[in-house]
C-alpha positions as a Python dict, from the first residue, in 0.01 Angstrom:
ca = {
    (1, 'M'): (0, 0, 0),
    (2, 'Y'): (276, 269, 81),
    (3, 'N'): (472, 170, -273),
    (4, 'F'): (139, 301, -463),
    (5, 'L'): (153, 648, -198),
    (6, 'I'): (529, 669, -273),
    (7, 'Y'): (493, 685, -668),
    (8, 'L'): (233, 939, -651),
    (9, 'I'): (428, 1180, -424),
    (10, 'V'): (694, 1102, -615),
    (11, 'L'): (548, 1186, -917),
    (12, 'A'): (377, 1534, -830),
    (13, 'L'): (713, 1622, -676),
    (14, 'T'): (868, 1519, -1041),
    (15, 'I'): (595, 1718, -1200),
    (16, 'W'): (698, 1995, -1008),
    (17, 'A'): (1077, 1989, -1056),
    (18, 'M'): (1003, 1979, -1452),
    (19, 'E'): (824, 2267, -1458),
    (20, 'S'): (1181, 2493, -1407),
    (21, 'V'): (1272, 2311, -1711),
    (22, 'N'): (1193, 2510, -2029),
    (23, 'L'): (1200, 2211, -2325),
    (24, 'N'): (1033, 2447, -2570),
    (25, 'S'): (1358, 2628, -2682),
    (26, 'I'): (1496, 2277, -2750),
    (27, 'F'): (1282, 2188, -3018),
    (28, 'K'): (1213, 2335, -3368),
    (29, 'K'): (911, 2533, -3403),
    (30, 'N'): (563, 2352, -3428),
    (31, 'R'): (634, 2020, -3251),
    (32, 'M'): (424, 2130, -2927),
    (33, 'Y'): (286, 1791, -2940),
    (34, 'Q'): (646, 1629, -2976),
    (35, 'A'): (742, 1819, -2695),
    (36, 'R'): (490, 1732, -2453),
    (37, 'V'): (478, 1380, -2529),
    (38, 'L'): (845, 1361, -2434),
    (39, 'Y'): (799, 1575, -2113),
    (40, 'I'): (563, 1299, -2014),
    (41, 'L'): (811, 999, -2077),
    (42, 'I'): (1075, 1241, -1902),
    (43, 'V'): (798, 1280, -1594),
    (44, 'L'): (720, 938, -1551),
    (45, 'G'): (1071, 772, -1619),
    (46, 'I'): (1225, 1016, -1313),
    (47, 'A'): (943, 933, -1137),
    (48, 'Y'): (978, 589, -1185),
    (49, 'L'): (1333, 557, -1128),
    (50, 'A'): (1340, 793, -775),
    (51, 'S'): (1012, 565, -608),
    (52, 'S'): (1232, 255, -689),
    (53, 'F'): (1524, 409, -498),
    (54, 'I'): (1336, 533, -216),
    (55, 'I'): (1145, 194, -165),
    (56, 'N'): (1440, 4, -245),
    (57, 'F'): (1563, 230, 1),
    (58, 'L'): (1313, 198, 256),
    (59, 'T'): (1293, -217, 255),
    (60, 'S'): (1706, -242, 273),
    (61, 'L'): (1667, -67, 615),
    (62, 'K'): (1444, -360, 709),
}
């Protein structure tokens, strides 16, 4: 149960942190759809890696 809660908290923190990154300057004009898809993939990837690290760290402490 706490795994799901950790995933949600880390996902919210990742979205909040990624708001400060300007990915639009990297992409060509009129490529907003691709930029948003990449943004979502980056957020999900970072959230998964960070939450997996936290869960593994907590289980190793037990």
